[in-house]
N, C-alpha and C positions, 0 to 999 in steps of 0.2 A: 520476671515475666516481661513486662514492657521492653527492657532493652533487649533480651533475647529477639522476643520478636522484630523489635526494630531492627535488629542486626541481620538478621533473616533475608528483611524486605530489602535493606538498601544494597543489597550485595546482591539479589538476582533481580528486584523488581518484577517480579512475577504475581502481583496480587493483581487481580482485576476489580473493576469498579463494584462488583457484587459482592466480591469478599469483602473489600473495604467496608461496603455497606451493613455485610455481616457481622464483621468483627466490632463495628461501632455498637452492635446492637448486644450481639451475644458473649461478648467478653468484658472482663473487668477493666479493660485497658482504660487510659484516663482518654479526655477529649486533646489532650495537647499532644498523646501518641499518635490520635488519628489524624491530628493537623499535619503532621511531621512526617507520615506516611503518603499521604497526599501530596505533599510538597515533593517529597522524594520521588513518586511515580510522573508526576508532571516535569521534575528535571528531566529523568532519563528521557521521556517521550519528546522533550525539546532538544533532547543530544546534550544538555547541560550538567546530568549528572557524572558521576564517579564510575569508571569504566568497572564491568563485572569482573571479579576476583579469578582472570583465568590463571591457570598454572599452566608453564610450559616447559615443557622437558625434550632435551635434543640428545642424539647420541653421535660420536665419531669413532669410527674404528681405527681400529690396528692396521698399520702401515706395512707390506713390503716391497721391499726395492730390488726388483725383478734383474734391472740391468742399469748401467751408468752411473749408478753412485758408487760413490761420494765427489761426482764433477758437478753437481748442481749448485755443491759449495763456488765451484770453480768457471763460472759462465758456460758448463757444460750441457749434457743433455741426459735423461733419464726416463725409464718406463719402471711405473709404479702400479700396485693395488692395494686394495682396502679390502679386508677379512672381516668376515664377521664372526670369528672365532673369540675375537677379543674385541673389548669397545671400554671406553669412557661415555658416562650419559651424566650431564647436568640439567638440575630442576630449579627452576624461578619460579618464584612464588610471591604475586604481592603483599606487603606487609608495611606497617607505619614506620618501622624504622628500616633504613639499608643494614642487611646481615650479609655476611658471609660466615656461612657453617663449617666447623669443622668436622672434618669425617672422623668419624670414632677409634679407625683402625690407622690411615695414612696421617691423621696429623695428631697423634699420640700425645700426651700431656702429662701425663699420670702414669707411673710403674711401679711396679710391684717392688722391684729394687734395684740398686745400681748396676747388677748384672744383666737385669732385663733392659731399661735404659740402654745399656752398650752392647747388648746382642740386637737392639731394634737398629740402632744406628750403623750396627756392621752392614746388616741384610739390606736395610732399606734405605740407608742415608737419612741428612739431617731435614729433610723438606718434603712435606705432603702436598696438597692441590691446593691450599687455600691462597700460597703466595700466588699460583696461576692465574685463581679467578681474581684476585686484587689487581694483579697485572693487566688481564684484559678487559675490565673494566676503566681503569685509567686510557689504554691505548683508545678503547672505542669512543670515550668521552672525547679525548683530544682530536680525534678524525673529525667527529661530528662537527666540532668547533671550528676546526680549520677549515672545514668543506662548506661552513653554515647550514647544516642539517638539523633543522630544529628538533626537540625533545619536550616529551611531557614531563613534569616534574615527580611523578609519582616514584613512591620506593617500592624496593622486593628484597627478599632474601635469595642466596644462592646457596646449593649444596650439590655435590656432586659423590659420583660412585664408579670406581673402576675393576676392572677384572684383568687389563693388562700387564702381564707381567713386569714386575718391575727392571731397570737396567738391560733390556733382550733386545735395544736397538728396534723395538716396534711402534715406536712413536707415540707412548704410552702420557709424554706432558703433554704434546701439541694437540693431543685428542682432546683432552680435558679444556685448553683453550679453546681450541674449536667448537666444541661443543656449547662452550659457554658463549662464545661470540653469536653462536646461531640464536640462542636463547634473547640476547640484547636487541638484535635487530627485528626479531620477533615481537618483543615486549615494545618497542620503541616505535614498531612499524616503518623501518626504515630499509626493511629487504630490498626495495626497488630503488634505493639513491644510495647502496653501496654494491658496485659491481662484484661479481665473483672471482672475476680476475685480480682484483684489488685484496679480497679479504685472505688467502694467504699473505700477504706480506703485512697485514696487519697483526694477525696471529703470529707470524714472525716477529714481529716489533714487541707484541708483549712477553716474549721470549728474551730476547733480547735485552728487556728491561732489567730482566735478573741473571744477567752476564753470562746466558746460554751461546755455544757457539754450535750455530744450526743453519741449513740452507732452506731452499723453497720447497724443496722435493714433497716431505712429508706434509705440509701443510696445502699443497696443490691436491694432493690426491685424498686428502681428510674432507678438504671442501668438496669436490667434484664426486668421487666417488666412482666405484668400476676399476677399470682400468685407464691408465693414462698415459700417454707420451706426452714429455715436457723439453723444450728447448729454452734454455736460459742465454740464450746468444747476447754479449752485453749491448752493442748497438741499441736489439728492441728492448733489452731491459732499460736502459738510460732513457730510451724515447716514450714509453709507455708505462715506466713502471713496473711491468710484470714480462711475463715470458709468454710464448706460443703454447698451449696448453690443449691437447687434440684428444678428446675419450675416444677409447677402441671399443669394439666388439669384446664382452669379457668370453663368451664364447670361443674365440679364438686362443685361449688360454689351454694347454694341457693339462690333467691333472699335477697338482703341486703339492709337498708337504712341507710343514713347517717342524723344524727341530732346535728345542731352545733348553735353557740350562736353569735352574732353580734359583741360584744365588751367582749369576757370572759377575764380574768385576762391573767397574761403573765403566759405560760407554762413551761417556763424553772425553775420555781422556785420550781414545784414539785419534782425536784430529790434530793434536797438538801442535809437533815441530813441522809435519808437512805443510800446514797452513801457513806457518812461516816462510817456509823454503819456497814457498810459491810466491810469497809477495816478494822475497828476495830475488825472485826471478832464477831460481836453480833450472837449468833447462830439463834436466832429466824428471823432475815431477812434474814441471810444465808439459813437456811430451807425453809423458805417461799418462798425465790427465786427460789431452785431448784424445789420445786412445780409449781410454775407457768411456767418451763420452759418444766415442765412435761407435760402441759397441752397442748403445742403445740406439742409433740409428739404423744398423745393421738388424737389431732384435726386432723394429718395428716391423721391417722388412720382411723377416723369418714369420714372426707371426702372422701377419696377412697372408703369407702363402703358406701356414702351416708347416713349416721347415722344422719340426722340433728337435732333428739332428743339428742342424744349425743351432737352436735355440740352446743347446746344451751346452754345445763348444764355447758360445757366447759368454755363458755363464761363468763354466771353470774360468776362462779368460779372463773376466771380472777381477775375481779374486785373486788370480795369481799375480795381475798388475798390483793391484792393490798391495798384497804381500812385498810385492817387491819396491814399493813405495813407502808403506809405514814400517814394515820390518816385525820380524816373530815378538820382539819385546813389547811393542806398543800393540799389537794385535792380541796378545795373550796367548798362551797355551791352550785355554778352555777353548778359545773361538775355532784354533786352527784345529784342536780335535774334534769339534763338530763338523766342520767340514770334511776332514777325511776318515771321520767314520762313516760318511755318504758316499765319500768316493771308494772306499776299499771295497763297496758292495758295488760297484757301476752308476751309481748316483752323479748327475750334474749337482755342483753344490756351490753357493756363494753366500755372505753376511746379508743379512736382510738391511741392515742399518750400519752402526757403527759397531756393533757386538752383542754377544749376549743371544742373538738367533740366527738360523741358518735358513734358506731356501732350498729343496730338494727337489728335482727332476727326475724321474727314472725314465729313460729312453725304451726300456726292455719291457716296462707295466708292472705289473701286481707280484711277479716273481722277485723283483728285485726289492717291492717294498716290505714284504714279510722278512727278509733277510735284513732289512734297515731297523726296522722294527726290534729285533733279536738284538743286532748292535747296539740299539742308542739304551735297551733295558740294562746291557752289561755294563753299560760306560755312565748309567746314571742321569742321562739324558731322555727327556720325553719328546713325542713325536705326534702330530693332528694334522689331519687330510686339512688342506686350506678351503675354508668355504669363502668365495668371492663374493662382495657386497656387489650391487648393481648401481647404476648411475644414482646420484644425490640429487641434483637438482631438480629444482620444481620449474614451474613455468614464469615465474619469477622471475628467478635465476637466470633463466635463457634467455629472456628478454633484457636482461642487462649486458650480456656479452657483446662485446666490439664490436664482432661480427655479424650483430644483430641489430647495431646501430646505422 
């Protein structure tokens, strides 16, 4: 009884003086307990007591690369948007020990049979989200130490949930990292000390800790939310450590649809040889990437002018350029078929990311949507209407932008 009451008290510190007097008269609590309750109240009133046990939870959303990808990896440009159809959430709870909680499905270590284990690995890969949470903690701590950002010493537990389809090029891994990073900046109350423009790079660093070959596009979109135009021009990146990121009004977007497969191939394989050829100075790859980057610049103008015929043309060109660079073997037959199933009914289509999902736009409207729904059903693909997330930046975030300093 005494321990229970004391636990309730020290977490909330909401006993009034009258309640303490009544407690000392009308309960069987010992005088020692009452003295400890008084002490806790005094400490909280003086600001010396432990912080309240506040639970922090953040979401980060799936990302669609509308134009320009994958030139973000090559100092190019891109336009991306967040969608609320799919998301990852991370929950931080104060605790006595620092704990990273395994997800009961995505971090499975107990199987009914050897076949169960093999099927799980073939469908979802070897890794869940625990390694992402741990890498986020490491990168966050390292950055705070390097920048002289003070943090308190309280511990926490981190757990996550996600409904982003795996290996679909919708940025499922970075969504977990982004949500975890948001939890950490709020738990340590350092949101004002780590600028919005820097956070995507830190999220990228966490993924690089795990050997992932990725670009900034996804992380910028998930930090900013909404619809974002990004310029990763090298001199600007070298000078500031980040690109130029401009949020656009989401109302500029026409209705979009997402096509995805249940068990696509690993999207990470798609970057392999092109990256090395670019580093080796391959003229075809370099010039093609510049063309892809320019599509984003043209797309920004098309959106601002609501020239959706032009937008459709640019989306198709984006995939066609990518196909010429990467080749059909690297892209995979499934990705090509998802693009083609849309084009056969008149839609503009391109990959949302590295592979596994396609964004589609129908210049002629609802009649085309119905045809695509039927075609996707026959081909075994899923199709959903895209729901765009608004800007995720709050007042503190906006004050950290370099343009506001």
